[in-house]
NUVOSE-198848 format. One record per residue: x, y, z of N, C-alpha, C, O in turn; chain. Coordinates in steps of 0.02 Angstrom, whole numbers. Example, Ala and Ser with C-alpha at 12.3 -4.5 7.8 and 13.67 -1.06 7.14 Angstrom:
REM residues 2
R;660;-284;390;615;-225;390;660;-165;390;712;-166;423;A
R;642;-112;354;684;-53;357;645;2;394;670;57;402;A
REM end
This chain:
REM residues 280
R;47;-59;-4;-5;-6;7;49;56;7;47;97;-39;A
R;82;61;44;150;129;48;187;131;-10;208;183;-35;A
R;195;76;-33;238;68;-109;204;99;-162;232;137;-201;A
R;128;81;-164;87;94;-232;46;157;-243;19;179;-294;A
R;49;189;-152;30;248;-154;-58;243;-141;-80;287;-104;A
R;-96;205;-162;-161;193;-164;-184;123;-141;-152;72;-150;A
R;-246;128;-108;-270;46;-103;-295;17;-185;-274;-39;-199;A
R;-328;45;-225;-336;14;-279;-276;-6;-321;-271;-57;-355;A
R;-233;42;-312;-158;20;-352;-129;-28;-325;-94;-64;-361;A
R;-136;-44;-246;-119;-92;-228;-153;-173;-239;-126;-227;-254;A
R;-201;-160;-228;-241;-216;-249;-255;-240;-318;-279;-296;-325;A
R;-242;-205;-368;-231;-214;-431;-150;-245;-453;-140;-288;-496;A
R;-103;-215;-417;-32;-244;-414;-33;-321;-392;-11;-364;-429;A
R;-61;-335;-328;-73;-396;-302;-124;-439;-326;-134;-490;-294;A
R;-162;-426;-381;-197;-468;-405;-258;-480;-357;-287;-532;-372;A
R;-283;-451;-308;-317;-437;-259;-409;-428;-284;-424;-372;-303;A
R;-445;-462;-284;-504;-454;-298;-551;-418;-255;-590;-376;-277;A
R;-547;-435;-189;-588;-411;-136;-554;-322;-131;-498;-313;-153;A
R;-591;-266;-103;-569;-213;-114;-508;-192;-51;-523;-192;8;A
R;-460;-180;-69;-402;-181;-27;-420;-124;35;-397;-129;92;A
R;-463;-74;16;-487;-22;73;-537;-55;113;-547;-28;168;A
R;-565;-99;101;-615;-138;155;-579;-179;184;-585;-186;245;A
R;-535;-214;151;-475;-264;203;-449;-233;248;-450;-254;306;A
R;-417;-175;230;-375;-140;273;-414;-111;328;-387;-113;383;A
R;-488;-80;324;-532;-56;365;-549;-107;427;-551;-92;486;A
R;-560;-178;393;-569;-216;438;-501;-248;493;-507;-273;549;A
R;-449;-237;459;-388;-249;508;-396;-210;565;-397;-225;625;A
R;-404;-132;520;-389;-85;588;-441;-92;634;-427;-74;692;A
R;-506;-117;623;-557;-122;675;-523;-173;730;-517;-163;791;A
R;-502;-236;690;-458;-285;742;-407;-257;774;-394;-284;827;A
R;-372;-206;757;-318;-170;787;-340;-135;847;-314;-138;903;A
R;-402;-95;826;-404;-42;861;-365;13;857;-345;42;907;A
R;-346;36;784;-309;93;777;-299;107;703;-298;56;669;A
R;-291;175;664;-290;186;606;-219;172;579;-172;200;607;A
R;-207;128;523;-149;122;493;-106;166;458;-46;181;460;A
R;-184;192;404;-162;249;363;-189;311;376;-235;313;417;A
R;-170;366;346;-196;437;359;-232;443;288;-196;441;239;A
R;-290;450;281;-321;472;205;-348;529;195;-398;538;160;A
R;-314;576;228;-346;653;231;-298;688;148;-307;742;120;A
R;-265;648;136;-229;677;68;-249;634;5;-275;578;7;A
R;-231;669;-49;-224;629;-114;-206;551;-107;-239;504;-130;A
R;-155;547;-74;-107;482;-58;-130;452;11;-158;491;50;A
R;-121;397;28;-135;358;94;-50;356;118;-3;338;84;A
R;-51;375;172;21;372;199;24;332;266;-30;333;294;A
R;59;307;291;53;260;364;62;309;412;105;352;418;A
R;-6;290;459;-1;335;540;68;298;570;107;261;540;A
R;70;321;642;126;301;677;113;237;702;159;204;726;A
R;43;209;700;33;156;714;45;93;651;68;36;660;A
R;22;124;589;44;89;541;128;68;522;153;19;495;A
R;158;133;552;241;122;540;260;65;586;304;26;569;A
R;224;59;651;247;15;701;240;-53;690;274;-99;714;A
R;173;-59;634;149;-132;610;193;-157;554;200;-217;541;A
R;226;-103;518;253;-115;448;308;-176;446;306;-219;402;A
R;361;-174;503;401;-222;506;366;-286;514;391;-327;475;A
R;322;-310;546;288;-367;573;263;-407;505;270;-464;482;A
R;220;-332;480;187;-356;400;229;-392;348;219;-439;310;A
R;286;-347;362;346;-371;298;352;-449;323;346;-498;286;A
R;363;-452;385;390;-529;393;337;-580;392;352;-639;381;A
R;269;-559;404;226;-604;388;224;-630;312;222;-690;295;A
R;225;-573;266;224;-568;191;291;-615;174;289;-658;130;A
R;340;-603;207;402;-644;187;396;-713;192;409;-756;150;A
R;366;-719;267;355;-792;285;304;-832;244;306;-894;248;A
R;250;-794;199;211;-840;153;235;-851;108;226;-907;85;A
R;278;-802;70;326;-827;9;360;-874;16;363;-916;-29;A
R;395;-880;75;442;-925;108;395;-996;94;412;-1044;59;A
R;340;-990;127;296;-1053;135;279;-1086;67;286;-1146;58;A
R;255;-1036;12;240;-1040;-42;305;-1081;-81;293;-1131;-115;A
R;366;-1059;-74;413;-1092;-96;439;-1160;-74;462;-1204;-110;A
R;431;-1159;-8;431;-1219;13;393;-1278;-6;417;-1335;-10;A
R;334;-1263;-17;274;-1315;-56;293;-1323;-125;299;-1380;-146;A
R;304;-1274;-164;317;-1290;-222;389;-1329;-226;403;-1363;-275;A
R;429;-1322;-176;497;-1363;-192;466;-1427;-185;469;-1464;-234;A
R;428;-1451;-119;407;-1523;-114;383;-1548;-171;411;-1596;-199;A
R;322;-1512;-200;292;-1532;-268;338;-1550;-325;324;-1598;-361;A
R;391;-1516;-336;451;-1521;-381;498;-1560;-357;554;-1553;-382;A
R;489;-1611;-305;536;-1654;-285;603;-1634;-283;650;-1672;-295;A
R;610;-1564;-264;665;-1529;-254;696;-1559;-181;753;-1575;-167;A
R;636;-1561;-143;666;-1575;-67;604;-1622;-41;568;-1647;-84;A
R;592;-1634;22;543;-1668;59;583;-1740;85;642;-1755;94;A
R;526;-1771;92;529;-1847;145;483;-1875;118;427;-1851;110;A
R;512;-1950;95;468;-2016;81;485;-2077;135;542;-2097;144;A
R;435;-2100;164;430;-2146;221;401;-2223;205;342;-2237;209;A
R;445;-2262;189;431;-2340;177;444;-2379;233;494;-2376;268;A
R;380;-2430;241;389;-2481;288;399;-2548;249;374;-2558;194;A
R;433;-2588;276;442;-2648;228;449;-2714;284;476;-2708;339;A
R;416;-2781;258;434;-2827;294;509;-2848;284;544;-2825;239;A
R;534;-2896;332;612;-2918;328;611;-2950;243;638;-2925;194;A
R;579;-3001;246;578;-3051;179;542;-3030;121;511;-3067;84;A
R;548;-2962;115;537;-2935;44;569;-2960;10;629;-2959;23;A
R;544;-3000;-59;596;-3008;-114;569;-3007;-186;597;-3039;-230;A
R;524;-2975;-195;499;-2945;-260;515;-2874;-274;492;-2847;-324;A
R;549;-2846;-235;556;-2771;-249;642;-2750;-210;654;-2748;-149;A
R;680;-2740;-254;757;-2718;-224;743;-2644;-190;740;-2591;-221;A
R;735;-2654;-120;737;-2603;-92;802;-2568;-66;804;-2529;-18;A
R;869;-2592;-112;922;-2548;-114;933;-2514;-169;960;-2458;-167;A
R;912;-2546;-228;933;-2530;-294;878;-2467;-318;895;-2414;-345;A
R;815;-2486;-302;753;-2453;-323;763;-2374;-281;758;-2324;-317;A
R;773;-2365;-219;788;-2290;-175;849;-2264;-205;849;-2203;-212;A
R;911;-2302;-228;960;-2276;-251;946;-2237;-316;961;-2179;-329;A
R;913;-2282;-354;896;-2244;-424;856;-2178;-425;862;-2129;-462;A
R;811;-2190;-371;766;-2132;-350;818;-2075;-333;809;-2018;-355;A
R;871;-2090;-294;895;-2034;-256;936;-2005;-312;964;-1951;-301;A
R;942;-2028;-357;995;-2005;-419;961;-1957;-452;986;-1903;-468;A
R;885;-1982;-467;845;-1923;-490;831;-1855;-450;835;-1798;-474;A
R;811;-1876;-375;787;-1809;-348;830;-1820;-284;806;-1846;-233;A
R;893;-1800;-287;932;-1805;-231;926;-1761;-178;965;-1763;-130;A
R;872;-1716;-184;855;-1668;-126;796;-1695;-88;767;-1654;-52;A
R;769;-1768;-88;725;-1808;-72;755;-1850;-21;792;-1897;-39;A
R;741;-1836;50;763;-1895;99;720;-1956;91;659;-1953;80;A
R;760;-2025;100;714;-2081;98;719;-2117;170;773;-2143;182;A
R;680;-2122;210;669;-2154;259;649;-2233;253;600;-2247;217;A
R;682;-2284;285;664;-2347;283;654;-2383;339;698;-2385;381;A
R;593;-2417;347;584;-2451;416;576;-2535;406;527;-2549;371;A
R;607;-2583;425;590;-2631;438;550;-2660;496;566;-2649;554;A
R;498;-2695;479;445;-2706;547;399;-2768;528;403;-2795;474;A
R;359;-2785;573;305;-2842;559;250;-2818;516;240;-2757;514;A
R;216;-2854;485;150;-2832;455;109;-2796;502;98;-2737;491;A
R;82;-2828;560;56;-2784;607;66;-2706;623;26;-2660;630;A
R;139;-2709;627;174;-2636;644;153;-2589;589;125;-2535;595;A
R;176;-2628;519;157;-2580;471;106;-2559;455;102;-2506;423;A
R;51;-2595;473;-27;-2579;456;-42;-2516;506;-73;-2466;490;A
R;-15;-2528;567;-24;-2453;610;11;-2405;596;-13;-2351;613;A
R;64;-2403;569;106;-2360;545;62;-2307;481;48;-2247;480;A
R;53;-2346;446;9;-2323;374;-51;-2301;408;-70;-2248;383;A
R;-84;-2318;450;-146;-2280;474;-135;-2227;513;-173;-2179;515;A
R;-94;-2233;540;-74;-2171;597;-34;-2113;538;-43;-2053;551;A
R;-11;-2123;504;26;-2072;443;86;-2065;460;114;-2011;450;A
R;119;-2119;491;189;-2116;508;230;-2148;451;291;-2145;449;A
R;184;-2183;395;231;-2214;351;196;-2188;278;136;-2185;288;A
R;213;-2169;209;190;-2164;152;173;-2221;122;117;-2226;98;A
R;211;-2266;120;199;-2341;87;215;-2388;143;244;-2380;196;A
R;185;-2446;112;212;-2502;156;206;-2570;116;152;-2593;99;A
R;258;-2596;105;269;-2669;85;266;-2729;131;307;-2747;174;A
R;194;-2763;110;181;-2812;159;143;-2869;139;104;-2865;91;A
R;151;-2927;173;108;-2975;169;43;-2997;204;42;-3042;247;A
R;-17;-2962;182;-75;-2962;231;-91;-3026;232;-65;-3058;187;A
R;-127;-3059;273;-165;-3117;285;-228;-3124;248;-241;-3080;207;A
R;-270;-3175;257;-316;-3195;206;-380;-3148;226;-433;-3155;196;A
R;-371;-3102;277;-419;-3051;273;-404;-2999;239;-454;-2967;223;A
R;-351;-2975;220;-326;-2931;172;-316;-2863;208;-296;-2861;266;A
R;-330;-2814;175;-290;-2744;215;-359;-2722;254;-415;-2733;232;A
R;-344;-2689;314;-396;-2669;360;-441;-2600;313;-421;-2587;256;A
R;-483;-2573;336;-529;-2518;311;-474;-2459;323;-443;-2455;375;A
R;-467;-2419;273;-435;-2352;266;-366;-2351;244;-330;-2301;250;A
R;-343;-2422;213;-288;-2452;159;-319;-2478;103;-370;-2510;91;A
R;-261;-2449;65;-281;-2490;-6;-210;-2501;-44;-161;-2464;-38;A
R;-216;-2557;-83;-151;-2602;-123;-156;-2551;-173;-207;-2526;-196;A
R;-76;-2533;-194;-77;-2500;-263;-64;-2554;-312;-77;-2545;-371;A
R;-33;-2624;-286;-19;-2671;-325;-24;-2729;-300;-43;-2732;-241;A
R;-9;-2792;-335;-22;-2853;-301;46;-2902;-333;65;-2892;-390;A
R;70;-2940;-302;146;-2970;-315;143;-3031;-294;125;-3032;-234;A
R;154;-3092;-321;156;-3170;-309;240;-3177;-297;282;-3163;-340;A
R;253;-3196;-244;332;-3222;-226;324;-3316;-210;288;-3350;-174;A
R;373;-3329;-252;371;-3400;-253;411;-3428;-190;470;-3411;-185;A
R;391;-3460;-154;417;-3492;-108;454;-3556;-124;428;-3594;-163;A
R;517;-3572;-93;543;-3642;-108;588;-3652;-46;600;-3610;-3;A
R;612;-3717;-49;638;-3740;20;703;-3725;17;729;-3747;-35;A
R;744;-3692;56;816;-3690;50;852;-3734;100;821;-3749;151;A
R;914;-3759;91;949;-3806;111;1038;-3777;126;1067;-3728;103;A
R;1059;-3824;166;1133;-3819;168;1158;-3849;110;1124;-3891;81;A
R;1223;-3829;87;1246;-3850;14;1258;-3933;18;1250;-3972;-30;A
R;1276;-3949;79;1273;-4031;80;1220;-4067;109;1233;-4119;140;A
R;1161;-4046;104;1093;-4077;124;1070;-4133;66;1088;-4123;8;A
R;1044;-4174;77;1020;-4234;48;986;-4199;-19;998;-4216;-77;A
R;938;-4145;1;896;-4131;-54;933;-4055;-90;903;-4014;-125;A
R;988;-4054;-74;1034;-3984;-112;1031;-3988;-192;1018;-3936;-222;A
R;1038;-4034;-219;1046;-4047;-281;994;-4090;-311;1009;-4131;-353;A
R;930;-4080;-288;878;-4114;-307;832;-4082;-355;797;-4116;-393;A
R;832;-4014;-354;805;-3967;-399;723;-3958;-395;690;-3912;-420;A
R;702;-4012;-359;619;-4015;-342;608;-4071;-283;636;-4126;-283;A
R;568;-4050;-240;532;-4108;-193;468;-4093;-187;439;-4041;-202;A
R;441;-4158;-158;376;-4163;-136;363;-4140;-64;414;-4143;-29;A
R;308;-4117;-31;299;-4106;30;319;-4166;83;352;-4164;134;A
R;288;-4215;53;297;-4286;89;373;-4300;102;394;-4331;151;A
R;414;-4269;47;473;-4297;64;523;-4250;128;578;-4264;152;A
R;477;-4190;142;508;-4171;196;483;-4185;275;494;-4145;320;A
R;450;-4241;284;438;-4272;345;506;-4281;384;555;-4304;356;A
R;505;-4263;439;556;-4280;469;617;-4233;477;657;-4234;524;A
R;619;-4186;418;664;-4141;418;659;-4099;471;603;-4085;494;A
R;725;-4068;503;724;-4014;558;705;-3948;514;716;-3943;454;A
R;675;-3901;551;670;-3836;498;684;-3780;545;675;-3785;606;A
R;703;-3734;520;719;-3661;553;650;-3631;533;625;-3627;476;A
R;629;-3613;581;569;-3573;575;578;-3480;593;616;-3455;635;A
R;532;-3444;545;532;-3369;555;472;-3341;579;419;-3344;549;A
R;483;-3315;633;430;-3295;677;433;-3213;674;460;-3194;726;A
R;417;-3169;639;426;-3101;643;357;-3064;614;354;-3007;593;A
R;315;-3100;617;253;-3048;594;248;-3034;531;209;-2988;519;A
R;278;-3062;479;301;-3038;409;232;-3071;365;212;-3035;320;A
R;204;-3123;374;147;-3151;342;189;-3217;320;153;-3265;306;A
R;266;-3230;315;283;-3274;290;271;-3343;327;260;-3395;296;A
R;273;-3341;383;274;-3401;449;186;-3427;431;165;-3485;426;A
R;152;-3368;424;84;-3389;389;51;-3432;333;6;-3474;336;A
R;92;-3405;276;102;-3450;232;134;-3508;240;119;-3554;201;A
R;172;-3517;278;210;-3593;272;179;-3631;313;182;-3690;298;A
R;138;-3612;381;95;-3650;415;31;-3668;388;-4;-3713;411;A
R;15;-3628;333;-53;-3657;297;-31;-3703;252;-69;-3749;237;A
R;29;-3698;225;50;-3755;175;44;-3826;204;12;-3877;187;A
R;89;-3810;257;111;-3880;303;41;-3913;318;30;-3973;307;A
R;-9;-3866;348;-79;-3885;381;-111;-3920;321;-138;-3974;332;A
R;-111;-3891;252;-143;-3906;194;-105;-3988;170;-136;-4026;134;A
R;-69;-3997;183;-35;-4058;151;-16;-4113;205;13;-4166;190;A
R;-39;-4092;275;-45;-4128;327;37;-4140;357;55;-4186;393;A
R;78;-4087;330;150;-4096;363;159;-4081;426;131;-4028;440;A
R;190;-4109;477;210;-4080;537;271;-4068;547;314;-4111;554;A
R;280;-4012;548;360;-3995;550;387;-4006;613;353;-4006;665;A
R;468;-4020;608;490;-4023;675;539;-3963;681;594;-3967;654;A
R;521;-3910;715;551;-3845;718;612;-3854;770;600;-3871;827;A
R;682;-3842;747;721;-3863;782;761;-3789;817;793;-3790;870;A
R;749;-3729;775;759;-3658;793;715;-3626;763;703;-3638;704;A
R;671;-3565;808;651;-3505;772;684;-3452;796;714;-3446;849;A
R;671;-3395;730;706;-3331;737;677;-3274;727;623;-3281;699;A
R;691;-3217;738;648;-3158;702;704;-3123;666;695;-3062;665;A
R;765;-3146;632;787;-3103;600;808;-3141;538;841;-3192;546;A
R;793;-3121;477;792;-3166;418;880;-3177;391;895;-3218;348;A
R;921;-3141;420;990;-3149;418;1010;-3203;454;1041;-3247;424;A
R;995;-3209;521;1015;-3266;549;986;-3316;531;1021;-3367;528;A
R;911;-3321;513;895;-3395;486;923;-3418;421;914;-3477;409;A
R;951;-3387;381;996;-3407;325;1061;-3440;357;1080;-3497;344;A
R;1093;-3394;404;1146;-3425;411;1147;-3477;456;1198;-3511;463;A
R;1095;-3488;488;1079;-3563;519;1065;-3603;472;1103;-3651;480;A
R;1028;-3614;421;1017;-3661;379;1078;-3661;334;1075;-3713;301;A
R;1129;-3628;318;1191;-3630;300;1235;-3673;343;1283;-3700;317;A
R;1224;-3681;399;1263;-3712;451;1249;-3775;462;1286;-3819;485;A
R;1177;-3779;438;1144;-3857;426;1104;-3876;491;1098;-3937;503;A
R;1077;-3832;533;1029;-3842;590;980;-3856;565;948;-3896;599;A
R;949;-3837;504;888;-3858;472;878;-3827;406;915;-3785;380;A
R;828;-3848;384;799;-3819;319;738;-3761;337;709;-3755;391;A
R;729;-3724;282;682;-3665;284;636;-3659;224;652;-3689;173;A
R;586;-3628;225;536;-3619;163;540;-3540;143;503;-3504;176;A
R;571;-3515;104;573;-3434;103;560;-3415;35;551;-3464;0;A
R;557;-3364;7;552;-3336;-63;610;-3356;-73;656;-3357;-32;A
R;612;-3382;-156;669;-3390;-191;732;-3337;-192;791;-3354;-193;A
R;717;-3295;-191;764;-3234;-211;808;-3226;-129;857;-3189;-132;A
R;796;-3249;-80;825;-3238;-24;872;-3296;-20;926;-3296;9;A
R;845;-3347;-54;886;-3407;-43;950;-3392;-92;1008;-3385;-73;A
R;926;-3388;-161;981;-3363;-220;1026;-3317;-208;1079;-3313;-241;A
R;1007;-3271;-153;1050;-3202;-139;1094;-3225;-85;1141;-3189;-71;A
R;1084;-3281;-52;1120;-3305;-9;1168;-3350;-24;1211;-3360;19;A
R;1172;-3391;-95;1206;-3431;-115;1183;-3502;-103;1223;-3545;-121;A
R;1130;-3522;-77;1101;-3575;-47;1059;-3617;-90;1013;-3587;-117;A
R;1065;-3686;-103;1027;-3718;-148;947;-3696;-135;925;-3681;-79;A
R;913;-3697;-188;841;-3672;-189;808;-3728;-223;814;-3734;-284;A
R;767;-3777;-181;738;-3811;-214;664;-3815;-221;631;-3807;-170;A
R;630;-3826;-280;564;-3800;-303;530;-3849;-258;560;-3901;-246;A
R;455;-3835;-225;428;-3882;-194;357;-3892;-247;329;-3844;-274;A
R;340;-3947;-253;287;-3972;-282;223;-4001;-249;217;-4030;-195;A
R;182;-3987;-292;101;-4020;-253;90;-3998;-182;116;-4033;-139;A
R;51;-3936;-160;63;-3871;-215;122;-3845;-221;165;-3856;-179;A
R;133;-3809;-269;177;-3737;-267;160;-3694;-223;105;-3670;-232;A
R;195;-3674;-170;183;-3632;-124;191;-3549;-146;228;-3536;-193;A
R;169;-3516;-124;182;-3442;-134;142;-3402;-85;109;-3430;-41;A
R;145;-3347;-92;134;-3291;-42;116;-3230;-89;144;-3228;-144;A
R;64;-3173;-68;52;-3128;-93;78;-3073;-58;72;-3082;3;A
R;114;-3001;-77;148;-2961;-65;105;-2878;-96;88;-2870;-155;A
R;100;-2845;-62;66;-2788;-71;101;-2735;-62;132;-2733;-9;A
R;108;-2670;-116;138;-2603;-80;55;-2564;-59;8;-2566;-99;A
R;53;-2539;-11;-2;-2503;12;-2;-2432;38;53;-2406;48;A
R;-57;-2397;50;-59;-2336;80;-117;-2314;110;-158;-2356;128;A
R;-129;-2247;121;-202;-2233;136;-254;-2207;86;-313;-2203;101;A
R;-228;-2189;20;-254;-2167;-35;-245;-2194;-91;-187;-2208;-103;A
R;-299;-2211;-146;-286;-2230;-212;-219;-2200;-236;-181;-2236;-268;A
R;-203;-2138;-224;-126;-2103;-256;-97;-2068;-194;-128;-2022;-167;A
R;-41;-2088;-174;-9;-2049;-118;-9;-1976;-118;6;-1948;-171;A
R;-26;-1937;-61;-34;-1866;-64;48;-1829;-53;56;-1768;-63;A
R;91;-1861;-37;148;-1849;-30;188;-1851;-125;190;-1904;-157;A
R;206;-1807;-143;222;-1809;-218;286;-1853;-205;282;-1903;-240;A
R;338;-1853;-171;397;-1897;-174;362;-1968;-166;380;-2007;-210;A
R;312;-1995;-118;302;-2059;-107;261;-2079;-193;271;-2132;-223;A
R;219;-2025;-218;186;-2051;-274;261;-2077;-333;271;-2132;-358;A
R;301;-2013;-339;354;-2037;-386;403;-2100;-371;432;-2133;-414;A
R;404;-2109;-305;440;-2182;-288;396;-2232;-302;422;-2277;-336;A
R;338;-2240;-288;293;-2297;-300;275;-2301;-370;254;-2355;-390;A
R;283;-2236;-422;283;-2266;-489;341;-2316;-516;335;-2360;-559;A
R;409;-2293;-474;464;-2330;-482;450;-2420;-466;451;-2466;-507;A
R;437;-2423;-389;418;-2483;-373;380;-2522;-401;396;-2581;-414;A
R;308;-2488;-419;278;-2527;-457;297;-2559;-526;274;-2614;-542;A
R;337;-2526;-564;371;-2556;-612;427;-2601;-604;454;-2632;-650;A
R;445;-2604;-531;498;-2647;-521;474;-2719;-497;503;-2773;-502;A
R;417;-2707;-472;381;-2779;-443;385;-2846;-497;375;-2840;-558;A
R;397;-2897;-469;403;-2964;-528;358;-3004;-499;345;-3059;-523;A
REM end
């Protein structure tokens, strides 16, 4: 106002539709003091107006800064994306994909959290996570969450290199009777899939050891304490024999999930586009 000399000119310069004079009058009533002297041809600041000017400029600067910050997030120049995942995720490479994303948008911080499926569901519903890669049970996702895609993971028997089935290539469930198993109990949905498979085929597994860390499970199998049923990629990455299971062929469903059909976080949406293309 003080720069443009009149309310009309100021409103025109700032593209304000509402009368600038009306807006100022309203603000003066709220403050209980006149901000402008209107007795001459030009409006000039009163003493109260001059006292308010530094604060007003600070507010305007803050508004511009806020607008710039929002624009930067939308343009993926900055921001943060929070991803949750089960330990046994195998259909997405959660090292390569975020690395590729970072090369495209280096200003966006990526936060990765490994957790159980119940913890991931709670984190998504609470808004603590933007995306979650999980293996829901037969009940599916709870209300308030949606799946962006659906991937099937092939489950195989992994053994120590010298195991009797290490070079078999394939086996039947009935061939596993009496085998010692290393079991995974970390709420990832994997143990549910394995238990369902065993129950369906009447296999009573002998559990010699159960763990909550997938890396430890792989090391125990390598050491020969027992066999395990895991996603094929985990066994292959560990360099252990992977034996296909026939009649039936086991698998599990993995989904990337969120709170809306399209993530509201622009960085999460961009990362989802990459991850959805990387699923197999």
